[in-house]
C-alpha positions as CSV (number, residue, x, y, z in Angstrom):
1,X,-17.1,-48.5,-20.7
2,X,-14.9,-50.0,-17.9
3,X,-12.0,-47.6,-17.8
4,X,-13.9,-44.8,-16.1
5,X,-15.3,-45.0,-12.6
6,X,-18.2,-42.7,-13.7
7,X,-19.0,-45.0,-16.7
8,X,-18.8,-48.1,-14.4
9,X,-21.1,-46.4,-12.0
10,X,-23.7,-45.6,-14.7
11,X,-23.5,-49.3,-15.9
12,X,-23.9,-50.5,-12.3
13,X,-27.0,-48.3,-11.8
14,X,-28.4,-49.5,-15.1
15,X,-27.9,-53.1,-14.0
16,X,-29.6,-52.6,-10.7
17,X,-32.2,-50.0,-11.6
18,X,-32.5,-49.9,-15.4
19,X,-35.7,-47.8,-15.4
20,X,-34.5,-45.1,-13.0
21,X,-34.2,-41.7,-14.7
22,X,-30.6,-40.6,-15.1
23,X,-31.1,-37.5,-17.3
24,X,-34.2,-35.4,-17.7
25,X,-34.7,-32.6,-20.2
26,X,-37.5,-30.4,-21.4
27,X,-38.9,-33.0,-23.9
28,X,-36.9,-36.1,-23.2
29,X,-35.6,-38.4,-20.5
30,X,-33.0,-41.1,-20.5
31,X,-33.1,-44.0,-18.0
32,X,-29.8,-45.4,-16.8
33,X,-30.2,-48.3,-19.2
34,X,-31.0,-46.0,-22.1
35,X,-28.0,-43.8,-21.1
36,X,-25.7,-46.8,-21.3
37,X,-27.1,-47.6,-24.8
38,X,-26.8,-44.0,-26.1
39,X,-23.3,-43.5,-24.9
40,X,-22.2,-46.8,-26.5
41,X,-24.1,-45.9,-29.7
42,X,-22.5,-42.5,-29.8
43,X,-19.0,-43.9,-29.1
44,X,-19.3,-46.6,-31.8
45,X,-21.0,-44.7,-34.6
46,X,-20.4,-41.0,-34.4
47,X,-16.7,-40.6,-33.9
48,X,-15.3,-40.8,-37.4
49,X,-11.9,-42.1,-38.5
50,X,-9.1,-39.7,-38.0
51,X,-10.8,-37.8,-35.1
52,X,-8.1,-36.4,-32.8
53,X,-9.8,-33.7,-30.7
54,X,-13.6,-33.1,-30.4
55,X,-15.0,-29.7,-29.9
56,X,-18.5,-29.3,-28.5
57,X,-20.5,-26.1,-29.0
58,X,-24.0,-26.7,-27.9
59,X,-26.7,-25.5,-25.4
60,X,-27.4,-27.5,-22.3
61,X,-29.2,-30.7,-23.3
62,X,-29.2,-34.5,-22.8
63,X,-27.3,-34.7,-26.1
64,X,-24.6,-32.5,-24.6
65,X,-24.3,-34.9,-21.7
66,X,-24.3,-38.0,-23.8
67,X,-21.6,-36.6,-26.2
68,X,-19.4,-35.7,-23.2
69,X,-19.7,-39.2,-21.7
70,X,-19.2,-40.9,-25.1
71,X,-15.9,-38.9,-25.6
72,X,-14.9,-40.2,-22.1
73,X,-15.7,-43.8,-23.2
74,X,-13.7,-43.3,-26.4
75,X,-10.7,-41.7,-24.6
76,X,-11.0,-38.9,-27.1
77,X,-10.1,-35.4,-25.8
78,X,-13.2,-33.2,-25.8
79,X,-13.2,-29.4,-25.6
80,X,-16.5,-28.0,-24.3
81,X,-16.7,-24.4,-25.7
82,X,-18.9,-21.8,-24.1
83,X,-21.6,-20.3,-26.3
84,X,-20.8,-16.9,-25.0
85,X,-17.2,-16.9,-26.4
86,X,-16.7,-14.4,-29.1
87,X,-16.0,-15.6,-32.7
88,X,-12.3,-14.8,-32.3
89,X,-12.1,-16.8,-29.1
90,X,-13.8,-19.8,-30.6
91,X,-11.6,-19.7,-33.6
92,X,-8.5,-19.5,-31.4
93,X,-9.7,-22.5,-29.4
94,X,-10.1,-24.6,-32.5
95,X,-6.5,-23.9,-33.6
96,X,-5.1,-23.9,-30.1
97,X,-6.4,-27.3,-29.2
98,X,-6.2,-28.8,-32.7
99,X,-9.9,-29.5,-32.9
100,X,-10.6,-31.4,-36.1
101,X,-14.2,-32.6,-35.2
102,X,-16.8,-30.1,-34.0
103,X,-20.3,-31.0,-32.8
104,X,-22.9,-28.3,-32.5
105,X,-26.6,-27.7,-32.3
106,X,-26.1,-24.4,-34.1
107,X,-24.9,-25.6,-37.5
108,X,-25.7,-22.4,-39.6
109,X,-24.0,-20.1,-37.1
110,X,-21.0,-22.4,-36.6
111,X,-20.5,-23.0,-40.4
112,X,-20.5,-19.3,-41.0
113,X,-18.0,-18.7,-38.1
114,X,-15.7,-21.5,-39.1
115,X,-15.6,-20.4,-42.8
116,X,-15.2,-16.8,-41.8
117,X,-12.2,-17.7,-39.7
118,X,-10.6,-19.5,-42.6
119,X,-11.4,-23.1,-41.7
120,X,-12.4,-25.6,-44.4
121,X,-15.2,-28.1,-43.7
122,X,-14.3,-31.4,-45.3
123,X,-17.5,-33.2,-44.4
124,X,-20.6,-32.9,-42.2
125,X,-23.2,-35.3,-40.8
126,X,-26.4,-34.8,-38.9
127,X,-28.0,-37.1,-36.4
128,X,-30.6,-37.2,-33.7
129,X,-29.5,-37.8,-30.1
130,X,-31.7,-37.7,-27.1
131,X,-34.3,-35.5,-28.7
132,X,-31.8,-33.0,-30.2
133,X,-30.5,-32.7,-33.7
134,X,-26.7,-32.3,-33.8
135,X,-24.3,-31.6,-36.7
136,X,-20.8,-32.9,-36.7
137,X,-18.3,-31.0,-38.9
138,X,-15.0,-32.5,-40.0
139,X,-12.5,-29.8,-40.3
140,X,-9.7,-29.9,-42.9
141,X,-6.2,-28.5,-42.5
142,X,-6.3,-28.0,-38.7
143,X,-2.9,-28.8,-37.5
144,X,-2.5,-31.4,-34.8
145,X,-1.4,-30.1,-31.4
146,X,0.7,-32.0,-29.0
147,X,-1.3,-32.3,-25.8
148,X,-0.1,-33.6,-22.4
149,X,-0.3,-37.4,-22.3
150,X,-3.6,-38.7,-20.8
151,X,-5.6,-35.5,-21.7
152,X,-9.3,-36.3,-21.9
153,X,-10.8,-32.8,-21.4
154,X,-9.7,-29.3,-22.3
155,X,-11.5,-26.5,-20.5
156,X,-11.3,-22.9,-21.5
157,X,-12.3,-20.4,-18.8
158,X,-13.8,-17.1,-19.8
159,X,-10.3,-16.0,-20.3
160,X,-8.0,-13.3,-18.9
161,X,-7.1,-12.1,-22.4
162,X,-8.7,-12.2,-25.8
163,X,-7.0,-15.6,-26.3
164,X,-7.7,-17.7,-23.1
165,X,-5.5,-20.7,-22.4
166,X,-6.8,-24.3,-22.6
167,X,-6.5,-26.2,-19.4
168,X,-5.7,-29.9,-20.1
169,X,-7.2,-32.3,-17.6
170,X,-6.9,-36.1,-17.1
171,X,-9.6,-38.6,-16.2
172,X,-8.1,-39.4,-12.9
173,X,-8.2,-35.8,-11.8
174,X,-11.8,-35.3,-13.0
175,X,-13.0,-38.4,-11.2
176,X,-11.1,-37.7,-8.0
177,X,-12.8,-34.3,-7.7
178,X,-16.2,-35.8,-8.5
179,X,-15.7,-38.5,-5.9
180,X,-14.6,-36.0,-3.3
181,X,-17.7,-33.9,-4.0
182,X,-19.9,-37.0,-3.8
183,X,-18.6,-37.5,-0.3
184,X,-18.5,-33.9,0.8
185,X,-22.0,-33.1,-0.4
186,X,-23.5,-36.5,0.6
187,X,-25.0,-36.8,-2.8
188,X,-27.4,-39.8,-3.0
189,X,-29.8,-41.5,-5.3
190,X,-32.8,-39.4,-4.2
191,X,-31.1,-36.2,-5.4
192,X,-32.4,-34.1,-8.3
193,X,-29.8,-31.7,-9.6
194,X,-30.9,-28.9,-11.8
195,X,-28.2,-27.5,-14.1
196,X,-28.5,-23.7,-14.1
197,X,-25.0,-23.0,-15.3
198,X,-23.9,-24.0,-18.8
199,X,-22.4,-27.5,-18.8
200,X,-19.4,-26.1,-20.6
201,X,-18.5,-24.6,-17.2
202,X,-16.2,-27.1,-15.6
203,X,-17.8,-26.8,-12.2
204,X,-21.3,-27.6,-13.6
205,X,-19.9,-30.4,-15.8
206,X,-18.4,-32.1,-12.7
207,X,-20.9,-31.2,-10.0
208,X,-24.0,-31.2,-12.2
209,X,-23.4,-34.2,-14.3
210,X,-20.7,-36.5,-13.0
211,X,-21.6,-36.3,-9.3
212,X,-25.3,-37.1,-9.8
213,X,-24.5,-40.0,-12.1
214,X,-22.0,-41.4,-9.6
215,X,-24.7,-41.3,-6.9
216,X,-27.4,-42.8,-9.1
217,X,-29.4,-39.6,-8.9
218,X,-31.2,-37.6,-11.6
219,X,-29.7,-34.7,-13.5
220,X,-32.2,-32.2,-15.0
221,X,-30.7,-30.5,-18.0
222,X,-32.7,-27.9,-19.8
223,X,-31.6,-25.3,-22.4
224,X,-30.1,-22.2,-20.7
225,X,-33.0,-20.0,-21.9
226,X,-35.4,-22.2,-20.0
227,X,-33.6,-21.7,-16.7
228,X,-33.4,-18.0,-17.3
229,X,-29.8,-17.6,-18.6
230,X,-28.7,-15.8,-21.8
231,X,-25.1,-15.2,-22.8
232,X,-22.6,-14.9,-19.9
233,X,-24.6,-12.4,-17.9
234,X,-28.2,-12.3,-18.9
235,X,-30.7,-13.5,-16.3
236,X,-34.5,-13.9,-15.9
237,X,-34.9,-14.7,-12.2
238,X,-38.5,-15.7,-12.6
239,X,-37.6,-18.4,-15.2
240,X,-34.7,-19.6,-13.0
241,X,-37.0,-20.0,-9.9
242,X,-39.8,-21.6,-12.0
243,X,-37.3,-24.2,-13.4
244,X,-36.2,-25.0,-9.8
245,X,-39.8,-25.5,-8.7
246,X,-40.7,-27.6,-11.7
247,X,-37.7,-29.9,-11.3
248,X,-38.2,-30.1,-7.5
249,X,-34.4,-29.6,-7.4
250,X,-32.5,-30.7,-4.3
251,X,-29.1,-29.4,-5.5
252,X,-27.8,-26.5,-7.5
253,X,-24.6,-24.7,-8.4
254,X,-24.9,-20.9,-8.6
255,X,-22.6,-18.0,-9.1
256,X,-22.9,-15.0,-6.6
257,X,-25.1,-13.0,-9.1
258,X,-27.5,-15.9,-9.5
259,X,-27.7,-16.4,-5.8
260,X,-28.4,-12.7,-5.3
261,X,-31.3,-12.9,-7.7
262,X,-32.7,-16.0,-5.9
263,X,-32.3,-14.3,-2.5
264,X,-34.1,-11.1,-3.7
265,X,-37.0,-13.1,-4.9
266,X,-37.3,-15.0,-1.7
267,X,-37.2,-11.8,0.3
268,X,-40.0,-10.5,-1.9
269,X,-42.1,-13.4,-1.0
270,X,-41.6,-15.7,-3.9
271,X,-41.9,-19.4,-3.0
272,X,-38.5,-21.1,-2.7
273,X,-38.3,-24.9,-3.4
274,X,-38.5,-26.7,-0.1
275,X,-36.8,-29.6,-1.9
276,X,-33.4,-27.8,-1.9
277,X,-30.8,-29.3,0.4
278,X,-27.5,-28.1,-1.0
279,X,-26.9,-24.9,-3.0
280,X,-23.2,-24.5,-3.9
281,X,-22.0,-21.0,-4.7
282,X,-18.7,-20.1,-6.1
283,X,-16.8,-18.7,-9.2
284,X,-16.3,-15.3,-7.5
285,X,-16.1,-13.7,-4.1
286,X,-19.4,-14.0,-2.2
287,X,-20.2,-11.1,0.2
288,X,-20.9,-12.1,3.8
289,X,-24.0,-10.0,3.7
290,X,-25.4,-12.0,0.8
291,X,-24.7,-15.3,2.6
292,X,-26.5,-14.0,5.7
293,X,-29.5,-12.9,3.7
294,X,-29.6,-16.3,2.1
295,X,-29.6,-18.0,5.5
296,X,-32.4,-15.8,6.7
297,X,-34.3,-16.6,3.6
298,X,-34.0,-20.3,4.4
299,X,-31.7,-21.2,1.5
300,X,-29.1,-24.0,2.2
301,X,-26.1,-22.1,0.7
302,X,-22.5,-23.4,0.9
303,X,-19.6,-21.3,-0.4
304,X,-16.7,-23.1,-2.1
305,X,-13.5,-22.2,-3.9
306,X,-11.5,-23.6,-6.8
307,X,-10.0,-22.9,-10.2
308,X,-9.8,-24.8,-13.5
309,X,-6.1,-25.6,-13.1
310,X,-7.0,-27.6,-10.0
311,X,-9.9,-29.3,-11.7
312,X,-12.5,-26.8,-10.5
313,X,-13.0,-27.4,-6.8
314,X,-10.4,-27.1,-4.0
315,X,-12.6,-26.5,-0.9
316,X,-16.2,-26.2,0.0
317,X,-18.4,-25.7,3.1
318,X,-20.8,-28.5,3.9
319,X,-23.6,-29.1,6.4
320,X,-21.2,-31.1,8.5
321,X,-18.4,-28.5,8.3
322,X,-19.5,-24.9,7.7
323,X,-17.9,-21.6,8.7
324,X,-19.2,-18.4,7.3
325,X,-16.4,-16.2,6.0
326,X,-14.4,-19.2,4.9
327,X,-14.6,-21.2,1.6
328,X,-14.8,-24.4,3.6
329,X,-12.4,-27.2,4.2
330,X,-10.2,-28.6,1.5
331,X,-11.6,-31.6,-0.3
332,X,-10.2,-35.0,0.8
333,X,-7.8,-35.3,-2.1
334,X,-6.4,-31.8,-1.8
335,X,-3.1,-30.7,-0.2
336,X,-2.3,-27.1,0.5
337,X,0.9,-25.1,1.0
338,X,1.3,-21.4,1.3
339,X,4.1,-19.3,-0.3
340,X,5.9,-16.6,1.7
341,X,3.6,-14.0,0.4
342,X,0.5,-16.0,1.3
343,X,-0.2,-17.4,-2.1
344,X,-2.2,-20.6,-2.0
345,X,-0.4,-23.6,-3.5
346,X,-2.6,-26.6,-4.4
347,X,-1.6,-30.3,-5.0
348,X,-4.0,-33.1,-5.8
349,X,-5.9,-33.3,-9.1
350,X,-4.1,-30.4,-10.8
351,X,-4.0,-30.0,-14.5
352,X,-1.7,-31.8,-16.9
353,X,-0.6,-28.6,-18.6
354,X,-1.8,-25.9,-20.9
355,X,-2.5,-26.3,-24.6
356,X,0.6,-25.2,-26.5
357,X,2.8,-26.0,-23.6
358,X,2.6,-29.8,-23.5
359,X,5.1,-31.6,-21.3
360,X,7.4,-34.2,-22.6
361,X,6.6,-37.8,-21.8
362,X,9.6,-37.9,-19.4
363,X,8.4,-34.7,-17.6
364,X,4.9,-36.1,-17.3
365,X,6.1,-39.4,-15.9
366,X,8.3,-37.7,-13.4
367,X,5.3,-35.5,-12.2
368,X,3.1,-38.6,-11.9
369,X,5.8,-40.4,-10.0
370,X,6.2,-37.5,-7.5
371,X,2.4,-36.9,-7.2
372,X,3.0,-33.8,-5.2
373,X,3.4,-30.9,-7.6
374,X,1.9,-27.8,-6.2
375,X,0.1,-25.3,-8.4
376,X,0.3,-21.5,-7.6
377,X,-3.3,-20.3,-7.6
378,X,-2.6,-16.6,-7.7
379,X,-4.9,-16.1,-4.7
380,X,-3.8,-15.1,-1.2
381,X,-5.2,-16.9,1.8
382,X,-4.7,-19.0,4.9
383,X,-5.9,-22.0,6.8
384,X,-7.3,-21.3,10.3
385,X,-6.7,-23.6,13.3
386,X,-9.9,-25.6,12.5
387,X,-8.8,-26.3,9.0
388,X,-11.0,-23.9,7.1
389,X,-9.6,-22.1,4.1
390,X,-9.9,-18.3,3.9
391,X,-9.3,-16.2,0.8
392,X,-7.8,-12.8,1.4
393,X,-7.6,-11.5,-2.1
394,X,-6.2,-11.9,-5.6
395,X,-2.5,-11.7,-6.3
396,X,-2.9,-10.4,-9.8
397,X,-5.1,-7.7,-11.4
398,X,-7.6,-10.2,-13.0
399,X,-11.0,-9.7,-11.4
400,X,-14.0,-12.0,-11.4
401,X,-17.5,-10.8,-12.1
402,X,-20.4,-11.9,-10.0
403,X,-21.3,-14.2,-12.8
404,X,-18.0,-16.0,-12.3
405,X,-16.3,-14.7,-15.4
406,X,-12.6,-13.8,-15.4
407,X,-11.8,-10.4,-16.8
408,X,-8.4,-8.9,-17.5
409,X,-8.9,-5.1,-17.2
410,X,-5.8,-4.5,-19.3
411,X,-7.4,-6.3,-22.2
412,X,-10.5,-4.0,-22.2
413,X,-8.5,-0.9,-21.3
414,X,-6.2,-1.4,-24.3
415,X,-9.1,-1.7,-26.6
416,X,-10.6,1.5,-25.3
417,X,-7.3,3.4,-25.4
418,X,-6.7,2.4,-29.0
419,X,-9.3,5.1,-30.0
420,X,-7.9,8.6,-30.5
421,X,-11.0,9.8,-28.5
422,X,-9.8,8.2,-25.3
423,X,-6.5,9.0,-23.6
424,X,-6.7,6.6,-20.6
425,X,-9.1,4.0,-19.2
426,X,-9.4,1.9,-16.1
427,X,-11.9,-0.9,-15.7
428,X,-13.4,-2.3,-12.5
429,X,-16.0,-5.0,-11.9
430,X,-14.9,-7.3,-9.1
431,X,-17.9,-9.3,-7.9
432,X,-20.2,-7.1,-9.9
433,X,-22.7,-8.1,-12.7
434,X,-21.2,-5.6,-15.2
435,X,-18.1,-3.6,-15.6
436,X,-17.5,0.1,-15.0
437,X,-14.9,2.1,-17.0
438,X,-13.2,5.3,-15.8
439,X,-12.4,7.3,-18.9
440,X,-9.9,10.1,-19.4
441,X,-11.1,11.6,-22.7
442,X,-8.8,13.0,-25.4
443,X,-8.9,16.7,-26.0
444,X,-12.0,17.7,-27.8
445,X,-13.8,14.4,-27.3
446,X,-17.6,14.7,-26.6
447,X,-19.9,12.4,-24.6
448,X,-21.2,11.1,-27.9
449,X,-17.7,10.3,-29.1
450,X,-16.9,8.3,-25.9
451,X,-20.3,6.5,-26.1
452,X,-19.5,5.6,-29.7
453,X,-16.1,4.2,-28.9
454,X,-17.5,2.2,-26.0
455,X,-20.2,0.7,-28.2
456,X,-17.6,-0.2,-30.9
457,X,-15.3,-1.8,-28.4
458,X,-18.1,-3.7,-26.7
459,X,-19.2,-5.1,-30.1
460,X,-15.9,-7.0,-30.3
461,X,-15.8,-8.3,-26.8
462,X,-17.6,-11.3,-25.2
463,X,-20.5,-9.9,-23.1
464,X,-18.8,-10.6,-19.7
465,X,-15.9,-8.3,-20.6
466,X,-18.0,-5.4,-22.0
467,X,-18.3,-2.0,-20.4
468,X,-21.7,-1.7,-18.7
469,X,-21.4,1.9,-17.6
470,X,-18.6,4.5,-17.8
471,X,-17.7,7.6,-15.9
472,X,-15.3,10.5,-16.5
473,X,-12.2,10.5,-14.4
474,X,-11.6,13.8,-12.5
475,X,-8.1,14.1,-13.8
476,X,-5.6,12.1,-15.9
477,X,-3.9,9.2,-14.2
478,X,-0.4,10.4,-13.5
479,X,2.6,9.8,-11.4
480,X,1.9,13.2,-9.7
481,X,-1.4,11.9,-8.3
482,X,0.2,8.5,-7.7
483,X,-2.4,6.8,-10.0
484,X,0.4,5.9,-12.5
485,X,3.7,4.1,-12.0
486,X,6.9,5.5,-13.4
487,X,6.7,3.0,-16.3
488,X,3.1,4.2,-17.0
489,X,1.2,1.3,-15.4
490,X,-2.0,2.0,-13.6
491,X,-2.0,1.9,-9.8
492,X,-5.3,0.3,-9.5
493,X,-5.6,0.3,-5.8
494,X,-4.9,4.1,-5.7
495,X,-7.4,4.7,-8.5
496,X,-10.0,2.6,-6.8
497,X,-9.6,4.4,-3.5
498,X,-10.2,7.7,-5.3
499,X,-13.2,6.6,-7.2
500,X,-14.8,3.8,-5.2
501,X,-17.6,6.0,-3.8
502,X,-18.7,7.2,-7.2
503,X,-18.5,3.7,-8.7
504,X,-20.3,2.0,-5.8
505,X,-23.0,4.7,-6.0
506,X,-23.5,3.9,-9.6
507,X,-24.1,0.2,-8.9
508,X,-26.4,1.0,-6.0
509,X,-28.5,3.3,-8.2
510,X,-28.8,0.6,-10.9
511,X,-29.7,-2.1,-8.3
512,X,-32.4,0.2,-6.8
513,X,-33.9,0.7,-10.2
514,X,-33.9,-3.1,-10.8
515,X,-35.5,-3.8,-7.5
């Protein structure tokens, strides 16, 4: 347990304050001394011979945290997989990352999924860990995948296509970001962090587990249902607020949609925890109006920015350096450049590579020697004279929902347009809790036909990519109305300008009903 700074910190806290609570769940707690013991027990006894890459599909729990830390101690690459991934995406990740050991708290569901996808289970074992029963499957005939050297974690974002890429990260990058966040947020041993987001989300994994443990603080980890989350976009605001009050949380990480729910409850008179000192919000664009409402409600909200390829966090506002309208100052380890078109280029704690595109040892050594490779983020922005980073927009068509999930509109549109009942489709959902589709129906298609197609397509999509509402387009998208390029690609900005009032009215109507 001496290779990792995080593990050394846990051991140091255990030596100085063995009975201090490190992890707290609904029905279990682990002191720092107990955490050291459980991580070592897991490392020595539960990683079977021949393990190459470990997959983890489980709800938030102390067992999730211990498994993640034990993999770190074992220097075994771990792949935290979101529970909201579709069956196809999970199966793809198993093959794409070469996962031959999979740990889950949903053995019946996962066994059915694995076998349905053509995987053979060679062996399985069950064990109790921190109050949770886990099952470990050993998969047969999963081909080994060459990963970039020093890969310890592979994170799959919500994906911009049906088969999202795996981002390979090294321990140095993970710990550098965690250390920078420790400094920037002034995390300390008196903090209580409540994990609201799934720990399979890289931001929550780093900010909600590694940072508190570095600080000697307490991480409260409860099942997602107990903090009000279901799937990628289901939310019970009352449960979320109750979990915050019960934990007496001082720090949180929220997406814009979760922040909006919290603000609305505060504005309605619900008691907001006075223990809160730092609420980080990110994962998607946050409106200035929402941040102003949060400030009026007395919430200590700080917007940040990052992406998985840069190990989650690039910049963040803090109590010491805060500018509304910006995403804060770059973290201490980050270097920025800007391309001629304004694209943000980031160096410092960038990924080692993607799965399926591993570098050679020579390439890896050269990159480590240079230490200054800049990653193109796909976002347009600038630094002001005071050093604050501003995001102007996205370079590509991928949009991000208010739950922080990446959606490629082309992916969903292609699924809709495969039906003979739909001639064309355009999907929108930037910074919104659900997506709206503009539909050009095929000749003779009825409302019921379109509704049936949308339902069928939704059934095969993860919930963050599904069509929440749909509207008929006034006319087909064509080069004549400038809504189609000569090579038949949608001009999204032109379509948006034509339909924004109708789409925005739809969201407002739904919001008013919800309020």
